[in-house]
N, C-alpha and C positions, 0 to 999 in steps of 0.2 A: 504494500500500500504506500509506504513512504517513498519508494523509488518511483512510482508511476502516478501518484495522485495529482500532483501539480500539473503534469503534462496532460492528463486526461481532463482535468478541470479547464485548462487553457483551450484545449481542442473543443470541448463542449461549449465553452463560452463563445468562441469564434464562430461557431455554427448557430448557436441559439440566441446569442446576445442577451442573456439573462443570467445574472449571478446565481439566483436561486435555482433556476433550472439546471445550470452547470453543476451546482452542488448536488442536486438530486441525481443527475446522470452519473456523477463521480461515485456517489455512494452505491447506487444501483449497479454500476459496472462491477464493483468489487464484490457485491453481494451475489450477483449472478456468476461471476467468476468462481467464487468459492463453492456455490451450489453446483456448478457444472464442471468442476475441476476434472472429473473423470472423463469428460469429453475432450479435454486438451490432449492432443496427440503429439505435441512437440514439433510439428512440421513448421511452425512459424515461431519467431521470437515471442516471448511473453508480452513485450510491449505492443507488438502487432495484434496479438490475440485480444488484449485489453482494449486496444484502439478499435478493433472490429466490434466488440461488445458495445463500447461507448457510442460508436457511430450508429449502430442499429438503434440504440436507445434514443439518440438525437432524432433520427428519422421518425421513430414512433411518436416522439414528443411533437415534432412539427406536424405530422399527419393528424394525430389525435386532437391536438389543440388548435389546429388550423392557424399556426403562427407564421406561416410563410410571409404574409403581408407585413408583419412587424419586424422583419429582419433588418431592414435599413432604417431604423428609427434614429435618423441622424440628429433630429432635434434634441433628443435625450442625451445622445453622446456629445453633441456640441456644448451642452450645458455642463459637461464635466463628468459624465458617467464613468465609473472606474472600470478599467479593462485590465485584467490580470490581478494577481495577488501581490501585495506589497513584499518587497525583498529588502534585505538590509544591505544597501549599497550607498554610494555617494548621492547627495541630493541632486546634482546636475545630471548624472546618468539616469537616476530614477525619473526625473522630469522628462528627459528626452525619450526614455523608454515608454512612459505613460502617453506622451503625445504621439509617438509612432504607433503604439497599440490602438489609440483612439482613431487615428487616421485609417489604419488598416481595418478596424471594425466597421467603420463607415463604408469604406470602399468595398468590402466583402459583400455588401448588400447589392452591388451591381453584377455579381456573378450568378450564374445558374447554380442550382443545388449541386450538380455533379462537379462543376468547376470549383465551387467552394470546398467541397469535400476533398478533392484531390489537392488543392492548394494547401489547405490546413494540414492534411496528413503528410504531404511531402515537405513543404517549406516551413510550417510552424512546428509540426511534430517531428520533423527530420527523419521520416521513414523513406527508405529507398523505393523507387518505382515498382520493383518486384513485389515488395510487401504491400504497397498501396494497391496494386492490381489484385493481389490476393484478397485483401480486405473488401474491396469494392466489386470483386468478381468480374473484372474486365481485363483485357490484354494490357501488358506493360506499355505497348505503343499507344494504346488509347489513353492510358494514364498520362503519358508524356504529352500527348496532344492536348488533353484537357488542361494540364498544368501550363502549357505554352499559351493557350488561349486565355486562361485566367490571368497569367502574368501580363499579357498584352492589355487586357482590360484594366487591370490594376495599375499598370504603367501609365495608362492614359489618365486615370483618376488621381494617382499619387505622384506621378513624375519621379523626380530624383529620390524621393523618400523611400521608394520601393527598393532601390539598390541596397540600402542598409538592412532590409529585411531578408532578401533572397540571395 
């Protein structure tokens, strides 16, 4: 839990744009992981397995709660909604990281769900395309193409700030 919880929370937040929902997804990810540990075959790294569980929970949340329309609530984010958990680092680097995360959260609203999932898994979660393709059940080439299109859209929205992220 300690090794993967922050990463899972960050991924869920980037997809759901809700701290409370990200917390719920994080907790449920590890609850389901523990419940279904016997189904873990070891074919993928544990982080990919947990990411897959979390991504499915995010999808269920979006579908069940019909939250797709609220993903790009830029007005809330512009007023200073927190993105990410606080870390103990310097004040300047924390401020820069918060602003970058805020900009990224707003820009992710311009992506399709598939592009957003690939971008978050590959660039934010730092998973290789092979693991992303396993999680999303697509070909690695399709994952690369979606990531490329997502990066192009985000480059248009964020400009030079994207280079610091990817």
